N, C-alpha and C positions, 0 to 999 in steps of 0.2 A: 442808045445810052449814050451818059455823058464820062466823063474819064472821072478819075478819082486817086487822087493824089495822097501819099503821105508825109506831111507835112510836121510833125513833131514826134518824139518817142521819149518815152518814161520807162525805165527797169530802174527796181531794187529788188534785186536777186542772188544767187549766192554765187560769190563770184564776182561781185560787183553791183555799187548802187546808182550807177547810171550806166547809160547805154557805151560809150566807148571806153569805160574801165572793164565791163562785164565783156565785153568782146574781146579784146586783148588780152584779158583772160584765156578766152575760150583758143583762142588765137596759138598762143603761147602752150595752151596745152593743161593748165593749171588746172586743176581739180577740185571743190569748194566741197568734197564730201568727207565727212569726218564722225568721230565719234560724237555725237551728244553727251553731255557732261552733268545733266541734271539730275538732282536723287533721284527720279522717279525712273530714269534708263534701269535701274538694279534687277527691273521687273519685265526687261522687254530681251526677247531672244537674239535680238540684233541691235546692237544701240546706234547704226551708221548712219546719217541724215545729210539731208545739205540746208543747213538754216541759212537765213541772211543774217549779218552782220552789222546792223543799226539799231541805237537805243531810240527808240520811242518818243521818249521824255525832252529830248535834244529838241522836238519839233513840233511836239503836243502839250500845251498845258495841261497841269494835271484833271481840275474839273473836265475836260475835253476829253481826253483818253478815258474817264470812266465809262464815257459813253459808246469808246471805239473800241471792239475787237481786235486783236492783231490784222487780220484779215484785211477789215477796214483802214488800219491803220498805212499799212503798205500799198496798199490800191489808192489813198490819196496821195501819199508822195509820188506813188509813180504818175496819177494824172497831172500832179502840179508841176513836173518836171517835162510832162509833155506840152502842155501849154505853155510852158517858158519857151520850150525848144522852139514853136512853131513860129512865138511871137507872137500868139493868137488873141485880136480885138473884134469883136462881135458884135454888132448893133441891136437896138431894142426886138426886131423884126427876127434876125436872124437865130438870137436868144430863142424865141416862140417857137423856132423851128427846130432848132439843132436840138441831141438829146445825149444818153447815153447807152452803149450797147455793151453789156459786162458778163463776164461767166465764172464762174466759182462752180465747184463740185460739194464742196463740205460747206460753206458758210464761214459762219461763227462757231470756229470746232472748239476751240477753246472756251470761250463763253459756256457755250452746250456741254463740256468735259467739267467745267466748273459746279454749273447746276448739280449735275448727276452726284458730284463729290460731296457739295453739299449736302445734299439730299438724302443720299443711301451709305456713305464713308464716314460722315460726322454726322449722323442722323439728326439733322438742324430742317426746322419744318419752316427757316427762312433762307430765303435765296436773295440774289442781289435783284433789286426792284428792274431793272434794264434788262434783263437776261432774254427777254424777247426780242428786245429791239438790237441787242449786240450780237444774237445767233442768227437772227435771217436773215437768208439768203442774198437778199436784196438789198440788205443795211450798206455794203460798199458804194455798189452803182447810186443809191440815194444820198449818200454822203456826198460823193463827187458832184450831182447833177446841182445840189442847193449850192457847193463849196464853188462852182463854176458858174449859177446863174444861168442854167441850160434847162428849159422849161418842156423842149420836144420829147418825144417819146423816151420811158428812163425804163428800158427793160432787162431783167437777167436772164442770164441761159442758164441752165445745172443738168449738163445732159454728160457729167461725169469728164472724162478728161479730153474733151473735144468742146466743149463748154466754150474757151476764148477763141478760139476758132471759128465757130458758128458765131460769137457777140461781132465779132471783125465782119465776117461774111453777111450778115444780117445788115450790118452797119452800109459796107459797102454798097448792096444794093439799094437801101433807102436812099445814099447819094448819088448813086448811078440812075437813079429813077427818078432825080429832081425831086424828091420828097424835102429835102435838105442840104444848105449847104455843106455843112459843118457836123462832124459827130466826133465822141470822143469813144475808144472802145478798146478791149484789151479782156486784164480775167485778174483775178489774186486769189493766193491760195493758202492758207498757215495752216495744215495739219499736223505739224509736230507736235501733239500731244498722246498723252498715255494713252485715252479710249481710242482715239484714231490710228495709234501705229500698231497697236496690236488687234484693232480690227481687220488690218491688213495683216498682220503675222498669221489671224487666223486664217486668210484667202492662201497663206501659202504662195504668196508675189514674191515679196521680199527679197533683195539678196542674200546671201550670205558673206560677211564681213572676211573681205581678204586677209588671210591673216600674217601675209609679210607686208601688205600695204594696205592702211583701210579706205584712201583715197580711191584708190583703185578699184571697189568694189563693183561699180557698175560697168559691163562688159558687153556692151551692145553688139551683135553679130560674131562675137567671141563663141566657138564650142567651149570652151569654159564660163558661157554665161551663169546665172543664179537666178537670176529676177531684176528687179526695180530698185531705187533707192528714191524714198522719198523727199520732196524739196518744198521750200515755201519762197513766196515772192506775188512779186505784180508786174505786169509790163501793160502799157497802155499807149498807141497812139491815137494821133489826129490825123483822122481822112476829113477831105476837103475836097469840093469840087474843083477840079482841073482849072478850068479858067479865072474862075477868083482866085487863087491858090498863085499863081503866074501874073494875076492882074496886081496885085500886092508885092509882088515880089518874092515868094516865100522861098525860101530852102527847100526843093522835092527832095526827099529821102529814097525817095522809090512811089512805084505804082503798083497800085491792086488791080489787075487785071479780069481775075478769073475767079469762081467760087463753085467748090461741089459739094454737094451733101447729099448721102447715102446713108439709108438705114437697114442693116441686117439685121433679118430674123429666122436666124438659124439656132443662135445662142445666146445668153448674155454675156458671158464670158470670152466665149471662144470664138477669135477674130476666124474670117475666111476671107482668102484671097479672090474671092468673087465681088465680096461685099465693097475692099477697099479699093478694088482696082474699077469697081463703077465711078466711087467717088472720085478719083483721080480722071477718068477720064469727063465725065461731068465738069470738071472745073475745066478740062479742057477748053473741052467745046464751049463753055462760059465765055473763056478767053479768045475762041476764033482760033485756036492752035493745033497745031499737028505735033505729035509726040519728040519728035525732032526738033522741033524748037527749045524745047528745056535742056538746060546748063547744068542744073544742080537741084539735088533734093535736099532738104532737111527734114530725116525719115522720122517718124515715128520712135522707133527703134528704141525699147524699153528696155529692151534687154533679160525680159521673159524667154525662155528658149519657144512658147510658140509664138508669140506673136514678130520676132525676129524671123523666121523665117517663112511665115505667111507675106510680111509686107514683101520681101525678097521675089515672093514668087511672084505677089499682086503688082510690084515694078516690072517685072519681066513680063507679066500678060500684058497691059500696057506698052509699054516701049520696044516688044519684042528684042531685034536683034540689036536694036540700038540702046538698051539698056547697059550694054557691057561699057559703054562710052561715057555714061553719065556718073559723076561722083556722086555720093552718097554719102551724109554723115550724121550720125547720131548725136548732139550736143549734152543730151540727159548722163551720157558717160562724166561730164563734168559737173553739171549741176541738179542731177536729177533731175525726179520726173514732179513736176509742179501740177499734176493732175490737172485741174481745170484753167490754171493757168497757164496752161503748159505752151497751147498752140498761138498765144498770142505771145510769150517770150519766143517763141520759135521763128514766128513770122519777125520779127524785130534781127531775131540774127540771122537768116535770112535775106532782111533786107538790107544790112550792114555788111554780109559777104559777096553781095552783087555791085555794093556802093565801091566797098575798098578792093575788089579783085582778089578777096582772099579768102578759102574755105576753112570753115573751123575742121578739126579733126576728129573721128571717134578715136575715143581713146580706150587705151588698157584690151586693145584689139590683138592679143596675142596670139591665139591659136584658130587658125581657119576651120570653118563650118561648112563640110560641102554644103551645106545647106543653103547657106548664108552667103553667093557668090560674086557680087558686085564689089566696085571698085567703092570703099568704104572709108575714103581718106586715113586710112588708117596710121594714127598714133603721132602725125605730123601734119601742120596747116599746107595748107597747096596754095601756092600765088594762081590764079587762074583769070586771065584776062579776056575779055570777048564776048562775055556771057550775058545776056540779056533778059533771060527768062529761068527762073527759078520756079521751086516749086515745095509748098513746107504741108507736111500731111499730118493731122492727128486723126485719132481712132479711139473707140471708148469702151467701155461695160455697156452694156445696153444697144451695142451696135450700131453708134451714130458716128457716121466717117466722116469728116470735114477735112475738104483740102483748099487750100488756096494758094494762087497763081500770083507771082510780081513781076513787075518789067525794072529792071535798072532806068534809074532817072538819066 
C-alpha cells in the first residue's frame, strides 16, 4: 500500500475560520458555544449552540448564494482553503481520477426547513424552485467537485456523526490502493435551524444551559454532563500520495496510517464498548501498530451520559493498563458537536496537535466521574513532545463506528 500524506487543511468552524485560528482558540480553552439570537429560539427549550461567524455574502455573489444551502457554503469555503493550503496543482489526467469524498448527516437542513415552513406554516403551494438541489445530501460534494474540476469519484457518506470520518477513511483507502493520486475529503453540517434543533430536543440528548456560564454547557466526561451541544461548520483535508507530495515539495501536515470501521447491531442509539473497541482495534491493525504506539486520543466525547462512560470503557478494553498513560480530550466541549462534520474537524485537531506538540483540553470538566477515569487533559492544554501517533474517534447513531490513526510528519 502507498503512504498517504495530508497536504492541505481547511476549516470553517465555531472558534475560527481557518485551521490556525481554530486550533489556537481550542488551545486557549475558549468556548464558541453561546445562546443563539434568532427570533425562533423562543420556541426552544435550550438556545445554546455553536455557530460559525461567517458572512456568506462576502464570499459568494447573490445569484450563486440562491443555489447554495448554508451547508454547501461552508463546505466550499473549507475546500477552497484546503486546496490553497496545499498549493495543489493537478494535470488533466490527475483530475480525471481525483475525486471528492464527503460526509454530512443532515444535508441542506435550512432549505428543508424553509420548504416545510412555506408549505405548512405559510400555507403556500409555491416553494423555492431549487429546493431539491439545495437540500440534497450530495450537493456540497458536487459543488466542490465542480469548483475544483475533479471528475473522479464524487461520493457523499451519510452515516450520522461518523459521516466525515468515514469519508476521510474511504478516500485514504483509495489513494493507498493506488486508485488516485489525490482526493479532497471532509464534511460539513449546518443544523442550526428550528426544525433540526427541535428534533434533537425530542431525543432528549441536548445539554441543559449552564446557568452560570452558557459557554460551559458542554461538559464531556464530567459527572455533571447533561448532553451535547449542536454546532455547525466544515472541515476539508487534501489527501495525497506521499511520493507525489514529497516530489513536489509539499508541506506535509501529517500522515494517515490507519482506518477502522465497525458497525454495532445492538441498538440504533445506545453505544456499546465492544463495538467502539472493535473499530479502534481495526484501525490499529490497519496501521500495523500496537496499542502502546498511540500517544493521544481525540475522543468522540459528546458529553451525553451514556457515550462518555462507554467510550472510556472501550478505550480501556483496547489499551489495557496503558490506557492510564494516554492523554484523551474532547474538543466538543468548545466547538460543539458538528454531527456529520465532526470526524473531519476533529481529525484536523488531531493532526495539528501532533504538529504543534500541544494537546487541546477537555474544558468544563469540573466534577470527576468514577465511570470516566482516564487522563482527559482537563481544562488546560498540555505541551506533549515526542508523540508520533494519535487516534481520532467518531461514533454514530445507527451504530457506525469510525476511527482514524495519524502519524506526525
